[in-house]
C-alpha positions in Angstrom: 41.2 -15.4 -20.4 39.0 -17.3 -22.8 40.1 -16.8 -26.4 38.9 -17.9 -29.8 41.7 -20.1 -31.1 42.6 -18.6 -34.5 42.4 -20.2 -37.9 46.0 -20.8 -38.9 45.3 -22.8 -42.0 46.9 -20.2 -44.3 49.6 -19.1 -41.9 53.1 -20.5 -42.7 56.1 -20.6 -40.5 58.6 -17.9 -41.5 62.3 -18.5 -41.4 65.4 -16.3 -41.7 68.4 -17.5 -43.7 71.6 -17.6 -41.7 74.9 -16.5 -43.3 78.1 -18.4 -42.7 80.3 -16.1 -40.6 84.0 -15.9 -39.9 85.4 -16.0 -36.3 85.3 -12.1 -36.4 81.6 -12.0 -37.4 82.2 -11.1 -41.1 80.0 -12.7 -43.8 81.7 -15.2 -46.0 80.9 -14.5 -49.7 81.5 -16.6 -52.9 83.7 -15.4 -55.7 80.6 -14.0 -57.4 79.6 -12.0 -54.3 76.8 -14.2 -53.1 76.5 -15.0 -49.4 77.1 -18.5 -48.3 74.1 -19.7 -46.4 73.9 -22.4 -43.7 71.6 -25.4 -44.1 69.7 -24.4 -41.0 67.4 -21.5 -40.7 66.3 -19.3 -37.7 62.5 -19.8 -37.2 60.9 -16.4 -36.7 57.2 -17.4 -36.3 55.6 -20.8 -35.5 51.9 -20.8 -36.0 51.6 -23.7 -33.6 53.0 -21.6 -30.7 50.9 -18.4 -30.3 51.4 -16.2 -27.2 49.5 -13.4 -25.5 51.4 -10.8 -23.5 50.1 -9.1 -20.3 51.7 -6.1 -18.7 50.5 -4.0 -15.7 50.7 -0.3 -15.1 50.4 1.1 -11.6 50.4 4.8 -12.7 47.3 5.0 -14.8 48.7 3.6 -18.0 51.6 6.0 -18.4 54.3 3.2 -18.1 54.0 -0.6 -18.0 56.2 -3.1 -16.3 57.4 -6.5 -17.3 55.4 -8.2 -20.2 54.5 -11.7 -19.1 53.6 -14.2 -21.9 51.1 -17.1 -21.8 50.2 -19.5 -24.5 47.0 -18.9 -26.5 46.2 -22.5 -27.3 45.9 -24.4 -30.5 43.0 -24.9 -32.9 40.5 -27.3 -31.5 41.5 -26.8 -27.9 38.1 -25.4 -26.9 38.6 -25.9 -23.2 42.1 -24.2 -23.1 42.3 -21.0 -21.0 45.1 -18.5 -21.1 46.4 -18.0 -17.5 48.9 -15.7 -15.7 49.8 -16.5 -12.1 51.7 -14.7 -9.4 51.5 -11.2 -10.9 52.6 -9.5 -7.7 50.9 -7.1 -5.2 49.6 -3.6 -5.2 49.1 -1.2 -2.3 45.6 -1.3 -0.9 43.5 1.3 -2.7 45.9 1.7 -5.6 44.4 1.1 -9.0 46.1 -0.6 -11.9 45.7 -0.9 -15.6 46.3 -4.1 -17.6 47.4 -4.3 -21.2 47.0 -7.4 -23.4 49.1 -7.6 -26.6 49.1 -10.1 -29.4 51.6 -9.9 -32.3 50.7 -12.8 -34.7 48.7 -12.4 -37.9 45.7 -14.4 -36.8 42.4 -13.2 -35.4 42.5 -12.2 -31.7 39.1 -12.6 -30.2 38.5 -12.4 -26.4 35.4 -14.4 -25.5 35.6 -13.7 -21.8 37.9 -13.1 -18.9 38.0 -13.2 -15.1 40.3 -11.7 -12.5 40.8 -13.5 -9.2 42.5 -11.6 -6.4 43.0 -11.9 -2.7 43.1 -9.2 0.0 46.1 -9.7 2.2 46.2 -8.5 5.9 48.1 -5.4 6.6 
């Protein structure tokens, strides 16, 4: 899949504050009732690591199987292509539907795509 690598100039990494917990999983508070936070944060999004997800349906789009992820590429990587390999097999004559998903707040533009497949002997 050939994608337009998005403009992430205004996109910032987002972090989640982590609370200090007891051995039982309870949050430790100060005397004034404020949570004690750890110095480290949990990174929720990283604009340098953007992924596209592919899932395949063998029943006309009613249900989809496993969602495989592949990197989108960074800004300036004009020759980067998003690839999925070893997606499995389907019965001869059976149709399938593909679904591409992208969850990050940057433009998602598909410039082109190709599908290579091989007919196996029965």
